[in-house]
N, C-alpha and C positions, 0 to 999 in steps of 0.2 A: 192092365194097363201098364205100358213100358213107359219109362220116364220121359224116353223122347216125344212121344205123345201127349206130354201133359203140358198145360200153358202156364196155366194160373191152381196155386196154392191157396186154403182159405183155415183161417186157427183164428180162435176165438174173434176179436173184432178188425184182426188184418189179412190181408188181401196180398199174397207174392205173385207178380204179373213177370213170368218170366221174359216175356217178346217184348218188354216195354223198358224191363227192368226194374222195376217201380217195385216198392213195398208202401202201402197205404193201410191208415186205421180209420175207419168209420167214413170212407169215402177221402180222407187228408193225407196228402203226399208225406210221408216220413223221409226226412234226408237223413240219407247214408251213404257211404264211398261204395266204388263199386268192389273193391276186397270184402267187406264188410255183408253185403248182399249176396256176393260168394258164398260166404260163411255161412250164412242163412239156408242160400239154395242146398247145400250140400246135406246140412245136419237136417231139414225138413223132408229132402227127399230119401234121407236115410233115416226118417223118424222110429222111436221104437229102439233104434240099434245104436250100440257102441260104436263112434267115430274116431278111430286112433287122432291123435296130433299129427302123426306122421303120416296120414293118408289125407288128413286135412291141408297140412304144406303142400305135401307135395299135387294136390288137386288144385288150391289158390295158387302158390308160387311155383309153379312148375318149371316155367324157365329162369330162376334168380332165387338166390339164395338169403334165406330172410331167417333169423334165429325165434326160438319158441315164443320169445316175449312178442315180438310181431301178434302171432296165431291169439296169446293171453288177451294183448290190448283189441283186438279185432271184436273177439269173444264178451269182452266189460263194455264196449261201443253198445255191440247187439243188444246187451241186458239193456241198457238203457233207454236205447231206441224202442226196444218192447216194453216201458215202463215197469219191468219184472220187480222193480222197489213198490208199485203198487198192489201187485198181483196177491191173490192169496195162494198161487202152486206157479211156482216157476215155467218157463217153457223151457230150458237149458237146466241143464243140470252137467255138476263136472262130476266123472268116472274117475275117485283119485290112481293117478299112474298109469292110468289108460288112455282118456279121452274124454269125449261129451256126449251127451245124448238129451233128442228132442223130444220130448214128453207128450205134446200137446195133438189135441185129435186132430186131423186136419182131412180137408176137402179136397178133391180134386177134379180139376175143370181143364177140358179138351176143346169143349164144342162155344167158341165165343157166343152159340146164340142162347144160350144158358141164360144168360145173363143181359138187361138192358141198361147196367153199370156203363158210363161212359169211360172207367178206366179199364175196362178188359177188351174194349178193342184196342189190338195188336199195333205196333210200331210199325212193322214190318206188311201192313196191309195197307193196302191201297186204294181205296175206293172210287170210283167215279164219281160219286156224291158226295165227295169228304171235299169241302170249298177249300181250294187253294190259300196258301200264307199270305197271308197280304203285303209280307213283307221281302224284298227282291235286295238291299242292301245292308250291311253290317259293317262298324268298326268298331274294334277293340283297339281301346286306350290303352297304353302301360300302366301298370299298376304301379298306385302310388306308394313309396315303398318307407314305409315306419323304423324307425329303428335305427339310423346310423346310415352314412353313405357307403359303407363297407358292403352292405347288402341291394344296392342300386341296381345291378344285375339283376336281380332277381326281379323286379318290376315289367323290363325289358321283356325277361325271359316268360314267363308266364301269358305276358301277350302273344309272344311268339310262337309257343305252344298253341297257344287256342285259335289263333289267327290259321295255323298250318292244320287242325282239325276241321274247322269249321268250314276252309275252305273246299274242302271235299263233298258238302252238300252244291249238287248240281242247278237248284234254283235259287242259290245264295252267290251276291258277290261281296266277298269279302276283302275288304282295304288289305293293300299288305302290308308289312312292318315298315317296311323303308314309306310308306304315305303316315303313319302313325307316330312315328318314334321322335317328331319333333313336338310333340304334346309330353315327354316323358319328363321328369322334374321340375315341371312348371302347374303353379296352382290353373287348372282349366275347366271352364264349365263345359261338363260334356255336350251338352247342348250347343252350345255354340260352335265346339270344336265338329260336332255330327253332321251341322251344319255347311261348317269349312267343306269337309270330307264327300259333304253330296251325299248323306247316307238316312236310309229311314229308319235303323235303328242304333244303339250304342251299348257296347260294356263298359263300364266303370270299374274299380274297385281297388281295395286297397291291400298290402301283405306285410306280414312281421314275421321276421322270426326271433326267436327267442330261445338260446339253447337249443333243444331235441324237439320243439314247437313251432306249430307255424298257425298263424291267423291269417285267414283270407276272407276280407269280405267283398261280394259283388253283387253288382246289378244291371240287371239289361232295361232300356229307356227306350219306348215308344216314342221317336222323336217328332212327331207330327204333331201329337195329341198332350205330349210333355208327362208320359202317365210310365209307372215302372211295370214290366210286363213282369219281370219277375227279381227275388232277390234272395240271398242266403248268406249266410257267415257259417265260417267253418274254423272249426279249432282242434287240430289233427298233428300228432305227429309228425316229425319232418319227412319220414322217413314215407308217408301217405300222401307226397306231392304229387305222383301218380294218378292216383285214385282222385285227388281232388280235382283235378284238370279232368277226367276223364265224368266224373260228375258234371261240372260244370259244362262241359260240351254239351253230354245229354241233356242238361236239363234246359239249355238256350235253345235245342233242336227243338224240343217239345212247349215250350214257351212261345218260340215263333209258329209254333203249330206244321209244324214240317212234315210228313209220311214221310218214313226215311226206307230206302230200300238196303237189301242185306249188305251191298257194299259201303254205303253212304255210313252205315250203322258201325263197322268192322272199321272203316278206316277214322269216324270220328274217336273210337277209344285205341286207336293204333298208336305204340310206342314202339319209339328209337332203339329204348334201352330200358332194361328193368334195374340199372345200376346207376345206386343213388349220387355216389362219387362222383361215377364218368357224368352225368346228367350234369349236375351240378359244375363241375370243370367246364364242362361245353360252352353252359350260360355265361360263364365269366368270359369264355373267349369272342362267345357273340357279341356282347357288350365290347368288348375291346374292338372288334371287327367292324361296327355299327362308325367309327370314327377314322376313316384310311385314312394311315400313317404308318410310318417305318417304325415310330414306338408302340404303336398299338398292334401293329402285326405281329414284332418279336412277343409280345407278352401274350397274345393270342397265341403263339406259335408251342409257347412254353404250358398254356393251360389244356392243349389239343394234347399234345403226347403224354400227357400224363390222364386225359378223359381215355386214350384208346389203352394206356398200359392195363386202369382198371377196367375195361371194357372190349377187349381184342375185337370182337364182334360187333361195333357201335359203327354202322356205315357212316352214318351223317357225321360223325366227328372225322374220318377220311375225309370224305367231300370237303370239309371246312378247313383242314388241314392243307389239302390238294392249293384250294384260294390262296392262302398264307403264301405257298411257294411260287404262284402266278403273280401275286401282290411281287414278291421280291425280286420275279424278271423283270417285272413292267417300272419298279422301281431304279433299277438297275443297281438293289445292293450288293449282288453278286455275278459272276459269269453264268449265264444260263446253261451250260455245259456243268456246271458246280452242281447244279439243282436238278435236273434234268431226272436223273434216274430215280431219284426220290420221289420225286413229284409223278411220274409214271407210276413209281408203285403203289401209291397212296390212291390213284384212281382207278388202276385196275382191282386193289383188295375192295375198292368200295362196292365196284359193279360185281364183282364176284360175292360178295357178304347179303347184296341185295339189289335185285335185277330189276326189280319195282320201283326203285328211288328213282324218282327223275333226274333229282342231284346227282345222282350217280352216273348218268349218260352223258347229261353234260362238264360233268366232269372227267369225263371218257374222251368226251369233242374236246375239250380246251385241249389235253393232252397231246391228241391226237395234231390238234391245230398248231400249237406253238410250239412241241417240243418234236415230236416226229414230220412238221409239215405232211401230211398225208391229211390231202384235204376233202378225199371221197370219207375218207373213214369217219372223219369231223362230221362231215354231212351227215351218213345215217344214224354217228350218234343224235346229232340234236333232232333229228326226226322222230329219232324212238322217243326222249326226253318230252318234245309236244304229244307224239301220240300218248304216251302214258299219263297227261295231265296236262290236254288241253286250253283250259280253265287258265291255267298256272301264265301270269304273265311274264315270268321271269324266264322260264322256255321260250318264249318269243322272243324276248330281249336279248338272250343270247345267243339264239337263232340270227335276229337282222347282225350280231356284229361279226359274225361267223360270213354271213351274206354280203354285207359291205368291204370288206375285205377281198371277196372271190368277184368283186365288180358286177356281182347281180343285183344291179338299185333299185331294180323294181319291187323284186321281192326284198330287200333289204326294207325297204319303207316301210311295205304293206304289212311284215311283222312287226315292224316298230309303232305301225299305228296299231295295230291291232291289242298290241301290249297296253299301250297308251288308253285305247278306248273302255277298256276295262278299270283304269284306274287313271282320270284325266289330272286327279293334282299328287300322282306319286313323282318326285323329285328325280329319280334314278329312270323313273321311265320316258321323262320328259327328257331327260338331258342324252338317251339312246336316241330317239327322235333326232336329236341337234346333231350329234355325231354322226348319224347316218344321213342327212343332210350336207354335212361338212365332208365326207367319206364320198359323196356322191356330187360335189361341185355344185350343190344349191347353197350358195354361201350365204343368200339374202335370207332366204327360210332358215337357216342356221342359224344366224345372229336373231330373228326374231325367238326362234324356241330354245336357247342360251339364255335371250334375256327372259323369260318365260321360267326359266324356270329357278333364275337368281331371286323371282319374286316368292318364288315360294321357297326354299334355300338359301338366303343370300350369301353364305359364308360358304358355298358348296369351292371347292379348291377346282375342281377337274373339269368345272362349268368355266370358271372362269379363265383357266389357258385353253379351253374350246373356243371359248372367245376371244381369246385372244389373238390366238389362230386365224379364226374366219374374218376377224379384221384387216389381218396382217394380208392375206389374199383376195381381198376386196382392196388394199392399196388403202388404208382407214390406217395411216401408220400413230395418229396422235391417239388414237380409243386405242390400238394395239397397246403401247405404251403404257397408257392407263389404266388399262386393266393389268398387266401383268404387274408392273411396280406394285402393285395390292397385295401381290399373292407372296410377294418377296420377304415381307413381315415374317409373315406365316412358316413357309419351307426356308427360307435362307439360301445359301450358296451351293445349293445342293447341283450336281452337272445336269439334272434334268433342265432344272429351272435356269441353269446358267445357257444351255443348250437355248430353248427357245428362245431366251432375248435377245441370246445372239443373232438370230434367224431374222425377228425383227427389226435387228440392226442393220445386218447385211440387204434385207428387201427393199429396206429404205433408203440406204447410202452411206450410214454411217459402216463403212467399211474398215475404218481402224480399229471402233470397238468391237467390232465382230471379230478380228485378229486376235486381240487383248483376249476376248473370252474363250478362243482356241488357245491360246497362250496357258491360261487358266485352267481349263482342263486337262490339258498336257500335266503342268506341275500335279494338279491331284491325283492325275493316275500315276504320280510315281510312289505314292504314300496309300493309294487305296486305290478301289476300283472306278471306270467310268467304262461305259459302254461305247465303244468303236461307232458304234449307230448315232450316238449324239453329238459325237466331231463331225460324221459326217454330214448332218442335218445343216449344219453350220455352214459346212463348203458347198452345198448344195446351197443355200440361200444367198451365198455366193457366185455363184453360177461357174466355180471352179469343177468342172468335170472331171478331171483328172483324182484329185485328191476326194471328192466324192467319192467316187468308185473303188478307190484305193481303201479308203476307212469300210465303207461296203461290205469289202471283201473278208477285211478284218474280223466285222461283225457275223459273216459267213462262216469263216473257220471257228469262230466259238459258239456257234448256234445261239446265235442271238433270236431270244421269243419275241423280238421285232420284227425280225425277219419277215411275217408272214403279212406284214404290215406296207411290204412293200410296193404289192401292185395296184395299191389303193391309196397309200400316203402322198397328199398333195405339195409334200415336202419336196419330193423328186419329181414332178415334173419337168420341170428344167432339163432334165437328162434322159426323158426316158426315149429322145431319140437315138442315142447311143447305140448301137449295137452292144459293147460290152455289159450294157443294163439289159439289155432282152435275155444276153446270156447266163447273167444271175437270175434272173425271175423264171429260167428255165432250170438252174441248177435247186431252186429253191423248190420246185413243183408247179408251177404255175404253167 
């Protein structure tokens, strides 16, 4: 019987199930990490023979560099799991200078009908008689970080990793990171959070790093019955964090009684990198990007550059760094033509490294949209991202963004609604539908959605700016000033905020204040960068067609990432009648 025909190995009181990737002792599950599981699998499959250290390391860590101490640690953990200290004879012996030998008698099982034990039914086998899991929704709360603020990034990072993995279960709706992030750093009853998020099950946990040790506690709770479905503690080397994530994902799927397809099982334990240093740096960057700001973006970029240096094949890090460059362009921190080449290269490299990664495709889509003004190519990349993961709300959100810029209004609204229907309490998805209503001139609905978003996330600056703009287009100037003046203490006198407020002044008849704002922007531009697009906005509010077109031409010359907004942006409705504006749209690519 070949190794590939064998599904289960039995030795002593133990049963090793390769399909379910489980080790049981007298029917009870033995908690071991995936790497320890694979160490046992190789030893059992080669029982009686000397398995060299080199061959073990090549088999188990084929895609990453691990020192021999990592293997020795796995063997030590495995011996404890097998209870060798209580055995008269060991299962595993060390052959000095060579490797290890598995000594126990082993029975091979290839036909599942040979046993009636429940744990022999493979996870990959889907029976028509199997009852479906009663759980259809799950939230993973940010893990509470113990041991100091410096490790705060670990709690959110652990949750995001599990969310990404578990979202690949086709019959389970997992709330995205954006929906749960607000529960990080606070004392929160998980049942109350779960009810707020309208889910049937919830994961909560704690995480502590002490030197090279990682301690994790986690529990999965049935919200309706207020009972724990599964709970476990892990005390591992920090280098085993990937194994811990694999194990938690597999145990959650098993506890929720999901029968997994091969594709689902592969995605459940998929790793974007095996490099621990790169992963830690990515988590730190992700934590900084959670709060959109110029300072946070700069810090995230530094981490991501180092992550890519540590692992040049880390596709997800390239997409995150690309997002930073997009934010620089949208924040108007630097001229777009100064960052375009770097941004294009990052998006292209991510796609080259992993064509199956949806984030690589929507990064490429934004590169085509904002930097190349190649709208047809952007559409194709967005569609490919949706095709790869139609359940991913972010892909629908980003496609909606593209569609409203193209003034494909009905499609844009439909995509934004599709995203929000999946996760109705996620503030970024509520914001996206509000933005879509604003750019499609449905201002009453935009105002309602912006207000709804602020109920979920009261301090969301992008939403406050959007609400102020919507009030302005409705002629509700008092409300517009009230909202934008709340933003000022946070953002300060940034060119973007000066321009936004000056536009309200211009539209409301406070023309002198608008002109003073233009003077201020020109003064700032003498020593720093101000986008010509922001100056054009104020002149558009003043109905000064000549100056509006003059500054838009300057924005065109530096290939501003804001030019693709030109067709959809209500800011410029007053100058759309001019043939020169139509010509500008044509040159941008519309």
